[in-house]
VOPAGU-2260 file (C-alpha; in pm, 1 decimal, decimal comma):
REM VOPAGU-2260
SITE   aa  ch    i         X         Y         Z
SITE  UNK   A    0   -1048,8    -520,7   -3238,4
SITE  UNK   A    1   -1119,2    -166,8   -3097,1
SITE  UNK   A    2   -1243,1     -36,1   -3414,4
SITE  UNK   A    3   -1588,8       6,8   -3343,7
SITE  UNK   A    4   -1813,4     178,5   -3524,3
SITE  UNK   A    5   -1911,4     480,6   -3326,8
SITE  UNK   A    6   -1466,9     479,9   -3284,6
SITE  UNK   A    7   -1443,0     533,1   -3661,8
SITE  UNK   A    8   -1695,2     780,0   -3688,2
SITE  UNK   A    9   -1531,9     974,9   -3383,1
SITE  UNK   A   10   -1208,8     964,3   -3570,7
SITE  UNK   A   11   -1332,0    1089,4   -3924,0
SITE  UNK   A   12   -1502,9    1377,0   -3739,6
SITE  UNK   A   13   -1168,8    1493,6   -3524,4
SITE  UNK   A   14    -985,0    1437,7   -3854,7
SITE  UNK   A   15   -1267,0    1677,8   -4070,0
SITE  UNK   A   16   -1258,6    1923,2   -3807,2
SITE  UNK   A   17    -865,9    1926,3   -3800,7
SITE  UNK   A   18    -824,0    1946,1   -4173,6
SITE  UNK   A   19   -1091,0    2243,9   -4160,3
SITE  UNK   A   20    -887,7    2422,8   -3881,3
SITE  UNK   A   21    -539,1    2408,8   -4110,1
SITE  UNK   A   22    -752,7    2540,1   -4398,6
SITE  UNK   A   23    -891,2    2809,6   -4180,6
SITE  UNK   A   24    -503,5    2862,9   -4053,2
SITE  UNK   A   25    -347,3    2856,4   -4421,8
SITE  UNK   A   26    -643,4    3100,3   -4556,4
SITE  UNK   A   27    -523,1    3358,2   -4258,7
SITE  UNK   A   28    -145,2    3320,1   -4295,5
SITE  UNK   A   29    -180,0    3373,7   -4643,5
SITE  UNK   A   30    -440,6    3658,9   -4574,5
SITE  UNK   A   31    -140,7    3806,0   -4353,3
SITE  UNK   A   32     121,0    3732,3   -4587,8
SITE  UNK   A   33     -60,5    3943,4   -4856,6
SITE  UNK   A   34    -130,1    4208,8   -4651,9
SITE  UNK   A   35     258,8    4262,6   -4555,1
SITE  UNK   A   36     293,0    4209,9   -4921,7
SITE  UNK   A   37      84,4    4493,6   -5003,2
SITE  UNK   A   38     172,4    4719,0   -4726,0
SITE  UNK   A   39     531,5    4642,6   -4844,7
SITE  UNK   A   40     636,6    4516,4   -4488,3
SITE  UNK   A   41     777,1    4147,4   -4524,2
SITE  UNK   A   42     672,5    4142,6   -4156,7
SITE  UNK   A   43    1069,9    4139,0   -4024,3
SITE  UNK   A   44    1249,9    4342,9   -3778,2
SITE  UNK   A   45    1530,1    4483,9   -3937,3
SITE  UNK   A   46    1673,2    4672,3   -3655,9
SITE  UNK   A   47    1581,2    5014,8   -3764,7
SITE  UNK   A   48    1386,4    5235,5   -3549,8
SITE  UNK   A   49    1313,4    5516,3   -3764,2
SITE  UNK   A   50    1509,3    5732,7   -3485,2
SITE  UNK   A   51    1837,6    5925,8   -3579,6
SITE  UNK   A   52    2142,3    5771,1   -3397,0
SITE  UNK   A   53    2363,3    6028,9   -3436,0
């Protein structure tokens, strides 16, 4: 029985911090995806450098 009230409070606080971090990360990634979509760039490197190979 190691589940003391302090342990559960610490665990709850940790889980809340993790949830907040995951939410922030998801929002940031969505914003980046929207910005790439607006620029017409999907973020992938298709190998084109813009230089003429001839």
